[in-house]
C-alpha positions as CSV (number, residue, x, y, z in Angstrom):
1,R,-153.2,104.2,-81.6
2,K,-153.3,100.5,-82.0
3,S,-155.0,100.8,-85.4
4,E,-152.4,103.4,-86.3
5,A,-149.6,101.0,-85.7
6,K,-151.3,98.4,-87.9
7,L,-151.8,101.1,-90.6
8,K,-148.1,101.9,-90.5
9,H,-147.2,98.3,-90.8
10,E,-149.5,97.7,-93.7
11,Q,-148.3,100.9,-95.5
12,R,-144.7,99.6,-95.2
13,K,-145.9,96.3,-96.7
14,L,-147.5,98.2,-99.6
15,S,-144.3,100.2,-100.3
16,R,-142.5,96.9,-100.9
17,K,-145.0,95.6,-103.4
18,Q,-144.3,95.9,-107.1
19,K,-146.4,98.5,-108.9
20,G,-149.1,97.0,-111.1
21,S,-149.1,93.6,-109.3
22,N,-152.1,91.8,-108.0
23,S,-150.6,91.6,-104.5
24,R,-150.2,95.4,-104.5
25,K,-153.9,95.8,-105.4
26,K,-154.8,93.4,-102.6
27,Q,-152.6,95.4,-100.2
28,K,-154.2,98.7,-101.3
29,H,-157.6,97.2,-100.4
30,K,-156.3,96.1,-97.1
31,L,-155.0,99.5,-96.4
32,A,-158.2,101.2,-97.4
33,K,-160.1,98.9,-95.0
34,I,-157.8,100.0,-92.1
35,H,-158.3,103.7,-93.0
36,R,-162.0,103.1,-93.0
37,K,-161.8,101.4,-89.6
38,I,-159.8,104.3,-88.1
39,K,-162.3,106.8,-89.5
40,N,-165.3,104.8,-88.1
41,Q,-163.5,104.5,-84.7
42,R,-163.0,108.3,-84.5
43,N,-166.6,109.1,-85.6
44,D,-168.0,106.6,-83.1
45,F,-166.0,108.1,-80.2
46,L,-167.0,111.7,-81.2
47,H,-170.7,110.8,-81.4
48,K,-170.6,109.0,-78.1
49,E,-168.8,111.8,-76.3
50,S,-170.9,114.6,-77.8
51,C,-174.1,112.6,-76.9
52,K,-172.8,112.2,-73.3
53,L,-172.2,116.0,-73.0
54,V,-175.6,116.9,-74.4
55,K,-177.4,114.4,-72.1
56,T,-175.5,115.6,-69.0
57,Y,-175.5,119.4,-69.3
58,D,-178.0,122.1,-70.3
59,T,-175.3,124.6,-71.3
60,I,-172.1,123.6,-73.0
61,V,-169.2,126.1,-73.3
62,F,-166.4,125.8,-75.9
63,E,-163.4,127.9,-76.6
64,D,-163.9,129.6,-80.0
65,L,-160.7,128.1,-81.4
66,K,-159.4,128.6,-84.9
67,V,-158.4,125.0,-85.6
68,K,-157.2,125.8,-89.1
69,N,-154.5,128.1,-87.7
70,M,-153.6,125.7,-84.9
71,V,-152.9,122.9,-87.3
72,K,-150.1,125.1,-88.8
73,N,-148.1,124.3,-85.7
74,H,-146.3,121.2,-86.8
75,H,-145.7,120.0,-83.2
76,L,-149.5,119.9,-82.4
77,A,-150.9,119.2,-85.9
78,K,-151.2,115.5,-85.6
79,S,-152.8,115.6,-82.1
80,I,-155.3,118.3,-83.2
81,S,-156.2,116.4,-86.4
82,D,-156.6,113.1,-84.5
83,A,-158.9,114.7,-81.9
84,S,-161.1,116.2,-84.7
85,W,-162.0,119.2,-82.6
86,S,-164.1,120.9,-85.3
87,K,-166.1,117.7,-86.0
88,F,-166.6,117.2,-82.2
89,I,-167.9,120.8,-81.8
90,G,-170.1,120.3,-84.9
91,Y,-171.6,117.0,-83.5
92,T,-172.2,118.5,-80.1
93,S,-173.8,121.7,-81.5
94,Y,-176.3,119.9,-83.7
95,K,-177.2,117.4,-81.0
96,A,-177.6,120.2,-78.4
97,E,-179.8,122.2,-80.8
98,S,-182.1,119.2,-81.4
99,A,-182.2,118.5,-77.6
100,G,-182.9,122.2,-76.8
101,R,-179.6,122.7,-75.0
102,K,-177.4,125.8,-75.3
103,V,-173.9,125.9,-76.8
104,I,-171.7,128.9,-76.0
105,F,-168.4,129.9,-77.5
106,V,-165.9,132.1,-75.7
107,N,-162.7,133.9,-76.6
108,P,-159.8,131.5,-75.8
109,R,-157.4,134.3,-75.1
110,N,-155.5,133.7,-71.8
111,T,-158.0,131.1,-70.4
112,S,-155.1,129.0,-69.1
113,Q,-153.0,132.0,-68.0
114,I,-155.6,133.7,-65.8
115,C,-156.0,132.4,-62.3
116,S,-159.5,131.0,-61.7
117,S,-159.3,132.0,-58.1
118,C,-158.0,135.6,-58.0
119,G,-158.0,136.7,-61.6
120,N,-154.2,137.4,-61.8
121,T,-152.4,136.6,-65.1
122,V,-149.7,134.0,-64.6
123,K,-147.7,133.7,-67.8
124,K,-146.4,130.2,-68.6
125,S,-145.3,128.2,-71.7
126,L,-147.4,125.4,-73.1
127,S,-144.9,122.8,-71.6
128,V,-145.8,124.0,-68.0
129,R,-148.8,121.8,-67.1
130,T,-149.4,123.1,-63.6
131,H,-151.0,126.5,-62.8
132,K,-149.3,128.0,-59.7
133,C,-150.5,131.5,-58.6
134,L,-149.3,133.9,-55.9
135,C,-152.7,133.5,-54.2
136,G,-151.7,129.9,-53.4
137,L,-153.8,128.1,-56.0
138,V,-152.1,125.1,-57.5
139,L,-154.1,123.4,-60.2
140,N,-153.7,121.4,-63.4
141,R,-153.5,124.0,-66.2
142,D,-156.4,122.4,-68.2
143,I,-158.7,122.4,-65.1
144,N,-157.9,126.0,-64.4
145,A,-158.7,126.9,-68.1
146,A,-161.9,124.9,-67.9
147,I,-163.1,126.9,-64.9
148,N,-162.2,130.1,-66.7
149,I,-164.0,129.0,-69.8
150,L,-167.2,128.1,-67.9
151,R,-167.1,131.4,-66.0
152,L,-166.7,133.3,-69.2
153,G,-169.5,131.4,-70.9
154,T,-172.0,131.9,-68.0
155,S,-171.1,135.6,-67.4
156,P,-173.0,138.3,-69.3
157,G,-171.0,139.5,-72.3
158,G,-168.5,136.7,-72.0
159,A,-169.7,134.7,-75.0
160,T,-168.5,135.4,-78.6
161,A,-171.3,133.2,-80.1
162,V,-174.3,131.3,-78.8
163,A,-176.1,128.4,-80.5
164,G,-179.2,126.5,-79.6
């Protein structure tokens, strides 16, 4: 985010430069350098995190998300693009394959709605961040979903695709 603020500032400076001037060319190069830095920071983070996952776990389970469709939601598009989910899954998959680890993809349907304790479906909007079930389970929505994803991935017939 720090680099993004700098990018925004430099883009504003570029917009004030006169077209065709040398100062505009210099500013364009400066802007390109910042874009390159942000790209490198993202790739570095993705490589390090995917490497950590592969070194730590023998089996890695992901939701089989359709990122292309998710980016159409304008409220989430920037966050999804910044996180580079597809690239992260790609990096993790190829590293897992070369390390002899298994990557499993599961259907993302209702993973955060189903109670990881009793199996009841508790409907909630995306803005509700806590999972509260009638069985008494109170858990962060993402942790509940992670438990369900792991359970789906390790149960027979729960996977939609397996790599590695």
